ZAKENU-672117 format. One record per residue (C-alpha): residue in three letters; x, y, z. Coordinates in steps of 0.001 Angstrom, whole numbers, m for minus. Example, Ala and Ser with C-alpha at 12.3 -4.5 7.8 and 13.67 -1.06 7.14 Angstrom:
2
    aa        c1        c2        c3
   ALA     12300     m4500      7800
   SER     13670     m1060      7140
! end
This chain:
498
    aa        c1        c2        c3
   MET    171736    118696     43200
   GLU    169422    120131     45861
   VAL    167149    117774     47781
   ASN    164126    119720     46576
   ASP    165216    119599     42931
   PHE    163051    116779     41554
   ASP    160144    116423     39143
   ALA    158478    113245     40416
   ILE    158683    110459     42977
   ARG    158264    106830     42050
   ILE    157317    104278     44679
   SER    158052    100657     43827
   LEU    158411     97251     45424
   ALA    161635     96409     47213
   SER    163083     92925     47372
   PRO    164168     91419     50716
   ASP    167791     91658     49518
   GLN    167366     95354     48739
   ILE    165824     96020     52164
   ARG    168759     94191     53746
   GLU    171201     96327     51707
   TRP    169495     99515     52900
   SER    169579     98357     56509
   HIS    172443     99014     58920
   GLY    171158     96494     61468
   GLU    168179     94650     62860
   VAL    165921     96379     65386
   LEU    165220     93775     68062
   LYS    163682     95759     70926
   PRO    160663     98079     71081
   GLU    162409    100559     73414
   THR    163341    104040     72194
   ILE    165446    105916     74790
   ASN    166456    105317     78376
   TYR    164403    107806     80372
   ARG    167117    108094     83049
   THR    170114    108693     80800
   LEU    168076    110046     77856
   ARG    170316    107980     75529
   PRO    169011    105538     72865
   GLU    168535    101919     73979
   ARG    170788     99350     72323
   ASP    169017     97367     69529
   GLY    165984     99631     69987
   LEU    164212    102009     67633
   PHE    166830    104747     68154
   CYS    169895    102489     68532
   GLU    173112    104380     67713
   ARG    174839    101190     66595
   ILE    172241    100825     63814
   PHE    171335    104409     62913
   GLY    174506    106309     63813
   PRO    175626    108553     66723
   THR    173387    111225     68252
   LYS    176434    113477     68725
   ASP    178715    114468     65847
   TRP    181876    112353     65612
   GLU    181334    110628     68962
   CYS    180518    106996     69718
   TYR    177948    105943     72315
   CYS    180423    105174     75110
   GLY    182660    108190     74395
   LYS    185797    106175     73669
   TYR    186217    107844     70261
   LYS    185611    111588     69860
   ARG    186492    114121     67156
   VAL    186503    113911     63396
   ARG    189938    112288     63208
   TYR    188321    108936     64131
   LYS    185914    109160     61165
   GLY    184706    105741     59994
   ILE    186044    103816     63006
   VAL    183583    101410     64628
   CYS    183997    101397     68396
   ASP    185001     97951     69633
   LYS    183211     98601     72912
   CYS    179785     99968     71943
   GLY    179762     99087     68221
   VAL    178866    102639     67091
   GLU    180569    104071     64001
   VAL    182169    107506     64418
   ALA    180213    109679     61974
   PRO    178264    112958     61800
   SER    174875    112827     63527
   ARG    173117    113735     60279
   VAL    173476    110095     59166
   ARG    170527    109440     61488
   ARG    168398    111097     58787
   GLU    169373    108539     56162
   ARG    170398    105280     57815
   MET    167696    102631     57921
   GLY    167232     99500     59966
   HIS    165008     96462     59502
   ILE    162822     94045     61436
   GLU    163167     90340     60636
   LEU    159554     89160     60757
   ALA    158870     85835     62460
   SER    156119     85231     59896
   PRO    155591     86835     56464
   VAL    152928     89552     56227
   SER    151178     91094     53247
   HIS    151619     94701     52151
   ILE    148224     96335     52696
   TRP    148559     98587     49623
   TYR    148495     95552     47345
   VAL    145665     93862     49249
   LYS    143265     96711     50012
   GLY    144111     98891     47011
   VAL    141466     99349     44310
   PRO    141764     97160     42380
   SER    143511     94651     44642
   ARG    146733     93789     42784
   LEU    147304     90644     44796
   GLY    143674     89562     44335
   LEU    143833     90155     40566
   LEU    147084     88242     40227
   LEU    145662     85252     42115
   ASP    142174     85584     40576
   ILE    140685     85705     44082
   SER    138091     88205     45252
   PRO    139393     90807     47767
   ARG    136999     89471     50396
   ASN    138265     85880     50075
   LEU    141880     87060     49928
   GLU    141335     88955     53167
   ARG    139842     85852     54820
   VAL    143003     83902     53952
   LEU    145406     86656     55029
   TYR    143683     87147     58382
   PHE    143465     83414     59219
   ALA    139744     82806     58651
   GLN    140148     80339     55751
   TYR    142700     77921     54327
   ILE    143967     78117     50767
   ILE    145532     75208     48854
   THR    149125     76156     48053
   VAL    150433     73015     46323
   VAL    148834     70005     44628
   ASP    151253     67113     44018
   GLU    150125     65721     40647
   ASP    152319     62609     40963
   ALA    150824     61827     44367
   ARG    147344     62485     42970
   SER    147957     60056     40067
   ARG    149255     57409     42467
   THR    146284     57925     44796
   LEU    143809     57696     41891
   ALA    145393     54438     40720
   ARG    145386     53083     44284
   HIS    141709     53958     44718
   GLU    140801     52261     41446
   ARG    142626     49132     42605
   ASP    140916     49425     45970
   LEU    137510     49686     44250
   ALA    138216     46552     42206
   ALA    139339     44681     45345
   ARG    136304     45808     47357
   LEU    133940     44845     44511
   ALA    135624     41436     44280
   LYS    135253     40997     48058
   LEU    131612     42095     47826
   ASN    130908     39621     45005
   SER    132694     36859     46899
   ASP    130606     37504     50032
   PHE    127371     37516     48060
   ASP    128396     34392     46097
   THR    128810     32683     49468
   LYS    125326     33844     50514
   ILE    123846     32622     47211
   LEU    125587     29264     47573
   THR    124249     28943     51145
   ILE    120676     29662     49992
   GLU    120958     27197     47090
   GLU    122401     24495     49357
   ARG    119626     25069     51899
   ARG    117029     24832     49099
   ASP    118557     21660     47642
   SER    118806     20124     51114
   ALA    115133     20887     51818
   ILE    114095     19393     48470
   ARG    116183     16265     49143
   GLN    114464     15921     52526
   ILE    111060     16262     50831
   ASP    112089     13616     48289
   ARG    113208     11279     51090
   GLU    109892     11724     52883
   TYR    108087     11098     49594
   ASP    110048      7894     49009
   GLU    109220      6698     52532
   GLN    105516      7482     52174
   ASN    105414      6007     48660
   ASP    107074      2821     49919
   SER    104516      2744     52739
   LEU    101654      2999     50203
   SER    103200       228     48089
   ALA    103486     m1955     51199
   GLN     99842     m1225     52103
   LEU     98768     m2122     48548
   GLU    100668     m5365     48677
   GLN     99407     m6224     52167
   ARG     95729     m5548     51391
   SER     95976     m7283     47990
   ASN     97585    m10336     49594
   ALA     94814    m10440     52194
   VAL     92145    m10450     49449
   ILE     93994    m13092     47434
   THR     94481    m15279     50522
   GLU     90804    m14937     51405
   LEU     89893    m15789     47795
   ARG     92030    m18927     47818
   ASN     90635    m20154     51114
   LEU     87007    m19610     50075
   THR     87579    m21115     46640
   THR     89047    m24284     48202
   ARG     86230    m24444     50726
   LEU     83503    m23979     48104
   GLU     85090    m26406     45642
   ASN     85035    m29067     48333
   ARG     81293    m28515     48824
   LEU     80186    m28232     45197
   GLY     76548    m29395     44858
   GLN     76011    m29257     48607
   GLY     74083    m26757     50675
   LEU     75834    m24250     52926
   ASP     75429    m24784     56644
   GLU     76250    m21085     57393
   ASP     76485    m17658     55695
   ILE     79692    m16852     53824
   VAL     80708    m13195     54405
   LEU     83595    m11567     52499
   PRO     85811     m9312     54765
   TRP     85397     m6264     52481
   GLN     81598     m6618     52253
   SER     78954     m5973     54894
   GLU     76282     m8266     53390
   PRO     76738    m12121     53178
   PHE     78210    m13225     49863
   LEU     76335    m16628     50077
   LYS     73533    m17328     52511
   LYS     73017    m20477     54600
   GLY     71313    m23339     52763
   VAL     72359    m22184     49273
   THR     73559    m25056     47036
   ILE     77116    m24372     45842
   GLN     77574    m24269     42089
   ARG     80463    m23467     39693
   SER     78910    m20106     38777
   GLN     79188    m18988     42370
   LEU     82934    m19609     42223
   ASP     83087    m17297     39194
   LEU     81143    m14657     41153
   LEU     83661    m15011     43986
   ASN     86572    m14398     41586
   THR     84776    m11361     40151
   ALA     84151     m9938     43651
   ALA     87825    m10469     44541
   GLN     88979     m8744     41333
   GLU     86690     m5792     42034
   GLN     88101     m5521     45545
   LEU     91662     m5641     44250
   SER     90815     m2933     41702
   GLU     89252      m778     44437
   ILE     92290     m1227     46683
   ASP     94581      m300     43790
   ALA     92447      2784     43008
   GLN     92504      3888     46656
   VAL     96267      3516     46874
   GLU     96768      5319     43558
   GLU     94562      8169     44770
   GLU     96613      8456     47961
   ARG     99795      8324     45876
   SER     98459     11088     43611
   LEU     97674     13248     46665
   LEU    101155     12512     47978
   VAL    102739     13534     44646
   ASP    100721     16761     44620
   SER    101721     17509     48213
   VAL    105386     16861     47458
   SER    105201     19022     44346
   VAL    103665     21871     46373
   LYS    106386     21547     49020
   ARG    109123     21540     46373
   ASP    107620     24611     44671
   HIS    107328     26365     48052
   GLU    110993     25749     48853
   ARG    112034     26894     45371
   HIS    109853     30010     45675
   ILE    111336     30914     49059
   ALA    114856     30381     47680
   GLU    114070     32446     44566
   GLN    112774     35324     46712
   GLU    115868     35174     48907
   LEU    118150     35008     45859
   LEU    116321     37930     44261
   GLY    116789     39938     47466
   VAL    120472     38997     47610
   HIS    121028     39993     43958
   GLU    119240     43322     44516
   GLN    121266     43893     47670
   ARG    124482     43072     45809
   GLU    123649     45503     43001
   MET    122618     48184     45485
   GLN    125784     47827     47577
   ALA    127984     47671     44464
   ASP    126317     50826     43090
   ARG    126703     52561     46459
   LEU    130360     51532     46572
   ARG    130937     52784     43021
   MET    129138     56062     43766
   GLN    131123     56553     46970
   MET    134364     55837     45137
   GLU    133290     58115     42276
   ASP    132554     60914     44760
   ASP    135932     60346     46419
   LEU    137753     60367     43091
   GLN    135821     63448     41952
   GLU    136742     65157     45208
   LEU    140390     64208     44696
   LYS    140376     65380     41064
   SER    138747     68698     42039
   LEU    141620     69714     44354
   ARG    143390     72696     42793
   THR    145809     75405     43782
   ARG    144153     78557     45213
   GLN    141053     76621     46258
   LEU    139615     78055     49490
   LEU    138675     75759     52382
   THR    136981     76262     55717
   GLU    138816     74850     58721
   SER    136449     71877     59078
   ARG    136665     71131     55348
   PHE    140461     71403     55442
   ARG    140708     68912     58311
   GLU    138382     66512     56486
   LEU    140351     66722     53229
   ALA    143738     66621     54984
   GLU    142735     63415     56755
   ARG    141853     61781     53427
   TRP    144221     63374     50914
   GLY    146942     64872     53098
   ASN    149637     63333     50881
   VAL    148244     65028     47747
   PHE    147978     68699     48715
   ASP    149239     71345     51123
   ALA    147060     74147     52456
   ASP    147829     77002     54795
   MET    146567     80343     56072
   GLY    147974     83834     56150
   ALA    150500     85709     54039
   GLU    152875     82729     54120
   ALA    150348     80659     52142
   ILE    149849     83450     49586
   ARG    153625     83851     49254
   LYS    154050     80141     48456
   ILE    151524     80468     45628
   VAL    152800     83688     44024
   ALA    156441     82567     44327
   HIS    155704     79632     41998
   MET    153696     81624     39443
   ASP    154991     81581     35858
   LEU    154143     85116     34703
   ASP    155125     84454     31065
   LYS    152830     81443     30850
   LEU    150046     83300     32680
   ALA    150305     86237     30247
   VAL    149913     83881     27259
   GLU    146881     82192     28867
   LEU    145219     85534     29662
   ARG    145744     86825     26109
   GLN    144232     83616     24756
   GLU    141265     83982     27096
   ILE    140690     87587     26009
   LYS    140636     86422     22371
   THR    138430     83350     22796
   SER    136125     84032     25758
   ARG    132518     84874     24886
   SER    131837     86396     28294
   LYS    132336     90158     28297
   GLN    132778     90163     32074
   ARG    135414     87426     31890
   ARG    137311     89264     29115
   LYS    137270     92465     31168
   LYS    138590     90628     34234
   ALA    141298     88881     32175
   ALA    142379     92266     30770
   LYS    142770     93658     34307
   GLN    144799     90598     35327
   LEU    146950     90928     32222
   ARG    147763     94571     33042
   VAL    149034     93539     36484
   VAL    151028     90607     35051
   GLU    152595     92787     32338
   SER    153487     95442     34915
   PHE    155402     92835     36915
   ARG    157129     91483     33810
   LYS    158226     94921     32597
   SER    159359     96208     35996
   GLY    161323     93071     36853
   ASN    159662     92938     40272
   HIS    158651     89602     41730
   PRO    155067     89047     42924
   GLU    156293     87516     46178
   TRP    157800     90893     47136
   MET    154233     92019     47922
   ILE    154601     89696     50927
   LEU    157067     91149     53419
   LYS    159617     89013     55257
   LEU    161747     92016     56193
   LEU    160198     95286     57330
   PRO    162275     98470     56765
   VAL    162645    100832     59722
   ILE    162962    104424     58536
   PRO    165726    106692     59961
   PRO    165047    107914     63518
   ASP    165326    111618     62642
   LEU    162283    111167     60372
   ARG    160289    109925     63394
   PRO    161815    112085     66159
   MET    161322    112025     69899
   VAL    161540    115455     71579
   GLN    161675    116318     75279
   LEU    159141    118968     76356
   ASP    159137    121317     79310
   GLY    158308    119462     82487
   GLY    160207    116312     81541
   ARG    157591    114852     79207
   PHE    158350    113611     75693
   ALA    156627    114117     72370
   THR    157207    111331     69884
   SER    156246    110557     66319
   ASP    153255    108242     65926
   LEU    155462    105965     63844
   ASN    157427    104985     66946
   ASP    154248    103706     68612
   LEU    153299    101807     65467
   TYR    156803    100309     65114
   ARG    156725     99381     68810
   ARG    153484     97411     68304
   VAL    155065     95521     65414
   ILE    158248     94668     67361
   ASN    156341     93572     70483
   ARG    154064     91276     68521
   ASN    156916     89966     66375
   ASN    159020     89085     69444
   ARG    156031     87438     71120
   LEU    155305     85376     67999
   ARG    158951     84307     67772
   ARG    158868     83109     71393
   LEU    155628     81181     70807
   LEU    157133     79482     67751
   GLU    160251     78537     69734
   LEU    158064     77104     72513
   GLY    155982     75086     70013
   ALA    152699     76711     71074
   PRO    149370     75307     69784
   ASP    148379     76280     66235
   VAL    145351     78288     67310
   ILE    147501     80548     69516
   VAL    150224     80922     66867
   ARG    147643     81744     64183
   ASN    146085     84422     66373
   GLU    149512     85967     67029
   LYS    150344     85925     63305
   ARG    147054     87699     62603
   MET    147887     90327     65224
   LEU    151331     90841     63651
   GLN    149673     91280     60249
   GLU    147302     93882     61721
   ALA    150210     95717     63396
   VAL    152116     95952     60085
   ASP    148913     97083     58326
   SER    148528     99900     60857
   LEU    152175    100915     60423
   ILE    151911    101112     56636
   ASP    148384    102555     56365
   ASN    146536    103023     59658
   GLY    142761    102720     59389
   ARG    142809    101238     55875
   ARG    141407     98014     57268
   GLY    139404     97699     60459
   ARG    139596    100093     63386
   ALA    142452    102601     63314
   VAL    145058    102460     66086
   SER    144736    105580     68237
   ARG    146212    107159     71344
   SER    144204    108315     74335
   GLY    141968    111102     73140
   LYS    140912    108972     70155
   ARG    143333    110645     67756
   LYS    144254    108263     64959
   LEU    148000    107578     64767
   LYS    149677    108749     61571
   SER    151132    105884     59554
   LEU    153791    105806     56827
   SER    151111    106436     54189
   ASP    149906    109483     56108
   MET    153488    110779     56271
   LEU    153856    110366     52513
! end
């Protein structure tokens, strides 16, 4: 069959194993040829050990020449003795230090990768080019354990809160009771003092009454030689010269009784004022305590509600974590600090590969069909139908979604990207060699940074640059500014060659 005898070409995904089967060796260096010897550099883009000899039936070092050594691999230079035309068909590969996405499946219309993940092309691009994190795994067992732990923690914190406020309430009640007891003690002292005053003043009146009664009884029927003045009266009770009679003794008893009654009334009035004062003081202390207790109860309710709301927000935040959720860097750090044991998130093609590698296409197809049947939203049904077409295409073809993320990059045969010497010693080379060189340089630099344990920000930037280099190789100018040589001519990529 002639090479030109075909009806159609079909381009499909290749698995990493298939790329490795195609390859005859790994291209490690960005060099093409040695400009002094004009021979291909070992492990470079034109390496004879990988792609075959440049001269028919002759190894690199010249140890084996002629067709009789066909198929022998030189033990010195490692080149197989073969016709030079094998350099039109033998492929190599580049082992990428970090997975990269295939730009056709990201920037194509519609974006196959975006449809499969149900992520908008813009958000997918932000993840692939290290502007946003995406949650790759949510550990449901860890989430359940964390939810249970937080519920226990809430109960413990509420119990601690109630215990603290019970202590405050008890302190206020004890202070109130102590103040009231002090008021009662002062009342008892003042009441005892009033009782003592009553007794003292009453005894004085009674003593005075007895003395005067004895004195007057001894002088019954006789005239008084001086005025008799009672201590509680300003005017004389009996004047000088008055003849003492029995009726005057009765008047004396009446005056004494009136004085005793007045003393008793005065003391009772003072006691009544004292009782009122004590009652006011007690009520004041109770009122102060009630206000404090009311404030404490309100504070307890407020703090308990705030604690419940905070816990509810935390639990809601924990429950809302889902695979394929997008996070800014600050949000990721905040969530990782709190729920780092529950989920994993990452950036770049590696994160997308983790997600698509764990996708159950059969289950997803059933869910999408169900959604198309039951959804009332026309837009949602249309989107689900597009997703279903992509899922069914993968299922029928037998391809795996993770193959859209490249871990191995094929290097096409060197005779399809030739390098030719011009008059004057200059060289003309295929644009693909420049694009491959960018990929290899950035890949080697990234590998060194990873070996050195460089900071994340530097590694992420290098991974992004590797992604951009592979994008330019596959389809230059499809995303961002096209890679060009001096003179502003855009380099032709693999897509342009096709």
